C-alpha positions in Angstrom: -16.4 9.9 1.8 -14.8 7.0 3.8 -12.0 4.9 2.4 -13.5 1.6 1.2 -12.5 -1.7 -0.5 -15.1 -3.3 -2.8 -15.0 -6.8 -4.3 -16.9 -7.9 -7.4 -17.2 -10.4 -10.2 -17.8 -9.7 -13.9 -17.9 -11.4 -17.3 -20.1 -14.3 -16.1 -17.8 -14.8 -13.1 -14.7 -15.1 -15.1 -13.1 -11.8 -13.9 -12.4 -10.8 -10.3 -12.6 -7.0 -9.8 -11.4 -5.4 -6.6 -11.5 -1.6 -6.0 -10.1 0.5 -3.2 -10.3 4.1 -2.3 -7.5 5.3 0.1 -7.9 9.1 -0.2 -8.2 9.7 3.6 -5.5 7.2 4.4 -3.0 8.7 2.0 -3.7 12.2 3.4 -2.9 10.9 6.9 0.3 9.3 5.6 1.2 12.6 3.9 0.7 14.5 7.2 2.6 12.0 9.3 5.6 11.7 7.0 5.6 15.3 5.5 5.8 13.9 2.0 6.5 15.7 -1.2 4.0 15.4 -4.0 5.8 12.7 -5.9 6.5 10.8 -2.7 2.8 10.9 -1.8 1.9 9.5 -5.2 4.5 6.7 -5.0 3.4 5.7 -1.5 -0.3 6.0 -2.4 0.1 3.6 -5.3 2.0 1.1 -3.1 -0.5 1.3 -0.3 -3.4 0.7 -2.8 -1.5 -2.2 -4.3 -0.8 -3.8 -0.9 -4.5 -3.6 0.1 -5.6 -5.1 -3.2 -3.2 -8.0 -2.8 -4.2 -8.5 0.9 -7.8 -8.7 -0.1 -7.2 -12.0 -1.8 -5.8 -13.6 1.4 -8.0 -16.1 3.3 -7.2 -15.6 7.0 -8.5 -12.5 8.9 -5.1 -11.8 10.4 -3.3 -12.0 7.0 -1.0 -9.2 5.9 0.9 -8.3 2.8 4.1 -6.2 2.6 5.1 -4.6 -0.7 8.7 -3.4 -0.8 10.0 -1.5 -3.9 13.7 -0.6 -4.1 14.7 1.1 -7.3 17.7 3.1 -8.5 15.8 6.4 -8.3 16.3 9.1 -5.7 13.1 8.2 -3.8 14.8 5.1 -2.3 12.8 2.5 -0.6 9.0 2.5 -0.9 7.3 0.2 1.6 3.7 -0.5 2.4 2.0 -3.0 4.7 -1.6 -3.9 4.5 -4.0 -6.3 6.3 -6.9 -8.3 5.2 -8.8 -6.2 7.8 -8.3 -3.1 5.7 -5.6 -1.5 7.8 -2.6 0.0 5.9 0.6 1.9 6.6 3.8 2.7 4.8 6.8 5.0 4.3 9.4 6.2 1.8 13.1 6.7 2.4 13.4 10.1 0.7 10.2 11.8 1.7 11.3 15.2 0.5 12.2 14.4 -3.1 10.7 16.9 -5.5 10.3 16.1 -9.1 8.4 17.9 -11.9 5.3 16.1 -13.3 5.8 14.2 -16.5 4.6 15.4 -19.9 0.9 14.5 -19.3 0.8 16.2 -16.0 1.0 13.0 -13.9 3.4 12.6 -11.0 6.6 11.1 -12.3 6.7 8.1 -10.1 8.7 6.0 -12.5 11.6 8.6 -12.4 11.4 8.8 -8.6 11.5 5.1 -8.0 13.7 4.2 -11.0 13.2 1.4 -13.6 16.1 -0.8 -12.3 15.6 -2.5 -9.0 13.5 -5.1 -7.2 9.9 -5.6 -6.1 9.4 -7.9 -3.1 6.0 -9.0 -1.9 5.8 -10.8 1.5 2.6 -12.6 2.5 2.0 -13.4 6.1 -1.0 -15.6 6.9 -0.6 -15.0 10.7 1.0 -18.3 11.5 4.0 -20.2 10.3 6.7 -18.6 8.3 5.7 -15.8 5.9 6.5 -16.4 2.3 7.9 -13.9 -0.2 8.5 -13.5 -3.9 10.8 -11.1 -5.7 10.9 -9.8 -9.3 12.9 -7.1 -11.1 11.2 -3.8 -11.8 10.2 -3.3 -15.4 8.6 0.2 -15.2 8.9 1.8 -11.8 5.3 3.1 -11.9 4.0 0.5 -9.4 1.0 -0.6 -11.3 2.9 -2.2 -14.2 5.4 -3.8 -11.8 2.7 -5.3 -9.6 0.9 -6.7 -12.6 4.2 -8.2 -13.8 4.7 -9.7 -10.3 1.3 -11.3 -10.4 1.9 -12.7 -13.9 5.2 -14.1 -12.8 4.2 -15.5 -9.4 0.6 -16.6 -10.1 0.6 -17.1 -13.9 -2.6 -15.1 -13.9 -3.5 -12.2 -16.2 -3.9 -9.2 -14.0 -4.6 -5.6 -14.9 -3.9 -2.9 -12.2 -5.1 0.7 -12.4 -3.6 3.1 -9.8 -4.3 6.8 -9.8 -4.1 9.9 -7.6 -5.0 13.5 -7.8 -2.8 15.7 -5.6 -2.7 19.4 -5.2 0.9 20.7 -4.9 1.3 21.2 -1.2 2.6 24.4 0.5 5.8 23.1 2.0 6.4 26.0 4.4 4.9 25.5 7.9 2.4 26.5 9.3 0.7 27.0 5.9 1.3 23.4 4.8 -1.9 21.9 3.4 -3.4 19.3 5.6 -5.2 17.3 2.9 -3.7 17.8 -0.6 -4.8 14.4 -1.9 -8.1 14.9 -3.6 -8.4 11.3 -4.8 -6.3 8.1 -4.5 -7.6 4.7 -5.6 -6.8 1.5 -7.3 -8.6 -1.3 -9.2 -7.3 -4.9 -9.8 -8.8 -7.0 -12.5 -7.9 -10.7 -12.7 -9.0 -13.5 -15.0 -9.9 -16.5 -12.9 -8.6 -19.6 -14.7 -11.0 -22.2 -13.2 -14.0 -19.9 -13.6 -13.0 -19.2 -17.2 -13.0 -22.9 -18.0 -16.4 -23.5 -16.4 -17.9 -20.5 -18.2 -16.3 -21.1 -21.6 -19.5 -22.6 -23.2 -21.9 -20.1 -21.9 -20.0 -16.8 -21.7 -20.6 -14.0 -24.2 -16.8 -13.4 -24.2 -14.2 -15.7 -25.7 -10.8 -15.7 -23.9 -9.3 -13.5 -26.6 -12.2 -11.1 -26.6 -12.1 -10.9 -22.8 -8.5 -9.9 -22.8 -9.2 -7.2 -25.3 -12.2 -6.0 -23.4 -10.2 -5.7 -20.1 -7.6 -3.6 -21.9 -10.3 -1.4 -23.2 -12.1 -0.8 -20.0 -8.9 -0.3 -18.0 -8.9 3.5 -18.7 -7.0 5.4 -16.1 -8.2 8.8 -17.3 -11.8 7.7 -17.0 -11.1 6.2 -13.6 -9.6 9.5 -12.4 -12.4 11.5 -13.9 -15.1 9.5 -12.1 -13.3 9.8 -8.8 -13.1 13.5 -9.2 -16.9 13.6 -9.7 -17.1 12.5 -6.0 -18.4 9.1 -6.9 -17.8 6.2 -4.5 -15.4 3.4 -5.5 -18.5 1.2 -5.9 -20.2 3.7 -8.2 -17.0 4.0 -10.2 -16.7 0.2 -10.7 -20.3 -0.1 -11.7 -19.9 2.6 -14.4 -16.5 1.5 -15.7 -17.4 -2.2 -16.0 -21.0 -2.1 -16.9 -20.4 -3.8 -20.2 -18.8 -6.7 -18.4 -22.0 -7.3 -16.4 -20.3 -6.5 -13.0 -21.8 -7.9 -9.8 -20.8 -6.2 -6.6 -20.2 -8.8 -3.8 -21.3 -8.2 -0.2 -17.7 -8.4 1.0 -16.8 -4.7 1.3 -14.8 -3.3 4.2 -13.5 0.0 5.5 -9.9 1.0 4.9 -7.9 3.1 7.3 -4.3 4.1 8.0 -3.3 2.3 11.1 0.0 1.4 12.8 0.1 -1.0 15.7 3.2 0.6 17.2 3.1 1.3 21.0 5.4 2.6 23.7 5.5 -1.0 25.1 6.8 -2.3 21.7 9.4 0.5 21.6 10.6 -0.4 25.1 10.8 -4.1 24.1 13.0 -3.1 21.2 15.3 -0.9 23.3 15.7 -3.8 25.7 17.4 -5.8 22.9 20.3 -3.3 22.9 21.6 -4.9 26.1 22.9 -3.7 29.5 25.8 -1.5 28.3 23.8 0.5 25.9 21.0 0.9 28.4 23.4 2.3 30.9 24.7 4.8 28.3 21.1 5.9 27.6 20.5 6.4 31.3 23.7 8.2 32.3 24.5 10.1 29.1 21.3 10.6 27.2 19.0 10.8 30.3 16.4 8.8 28.4 15.7 7.5 24.9 13.7 8.5 21.9 12.5 6.3 18.9 10.5 7.1 15.8 8.3 4.6 14.1 9.2 4.3 10.4 5.7 3.5 9.4 3.7 6.3 11.1 6.4 8.8 12.3 5.0 8.5 15.9 7.7 9.6 18.3 8.1 7.7 21.6 10.1 8.8 24.7 11.5 6.5 27.3 12.3 8.0 30.7 15.3 7.0 32.9 12.9 5.2 35.2 11.6 3.1 32.3 15.2 2.4 31.2 16.2 1.4 34.7 13.3 -1.1 34.8 14.5 -2.6 31.6 18.0 -2.8 33.0 16.7 -4.6 36.1 14.7 -7.0 33.9 17.9 -7.9 32.0 19.9 -8.5 35.2 17.2 -10.7 36.6 17.0 -12.7 33.3 20.8 -13.1 33.3 20.7 -14.6 36.8 17.8 -17.0 36.0 
């Protein structure tokens, strides 16, 4: 089943519901970065969150970066997602191994840590990107993103992020290629303007609506429905049936995608300057660079480096 992002309205248009399935995308991230189980879970939640946030942007070229830096051993967790459904990301300590918590879930909070910062950067594709930063309060990603939305947008938001991951076989060549059986997220947001417009006709008071959203935000049910091989649309229709959910014709495919290229890598190497380029040519006989986001390895030959050196020399004379 392909990864998909679905948008919907419920409760007489007072609640925005966005769901995303990233199972295939997370499996690709796992294979590219050789992630441990807990690192896979942490990155998956952050990738889902970045896609859900990006879906609320207006411009087709818009992107959202989510950066989580806690005091846990996992280090930096970084995801970048576009309005177009593309997503990528990485973690600093991809080999960190932690036992599951008491309910059998991946202990993401312990891996990330509960002290640190969550930074969200929004780039609409022109002008300067704008960012907001809040302190972590849980380290589990979902609670922290909801806190960020409440702080930055003063909007009630409920985020459900889940994953089912088989423990991988870490010894090559027997390492499993697709240990992620399910990875998905749902964002529910009360829409203030719509809430005011619907106040006289809605079957839900504001207080009742808050209670209802807490009731239907059942992570265990969400996970169970995903494991029944239901699509994200089918899951949303079943979970929020009592809220009169209406699926909008605004769905889109989701995919792991990184725009890195050899040309971009050469442009970055050029910034090192003439002295470093000469050292790469005479001592290293070339250069190698690895993309943080997708682990793609690029090699620059001595001929390519010589061309860069010539370009620098021409630019210096101009």
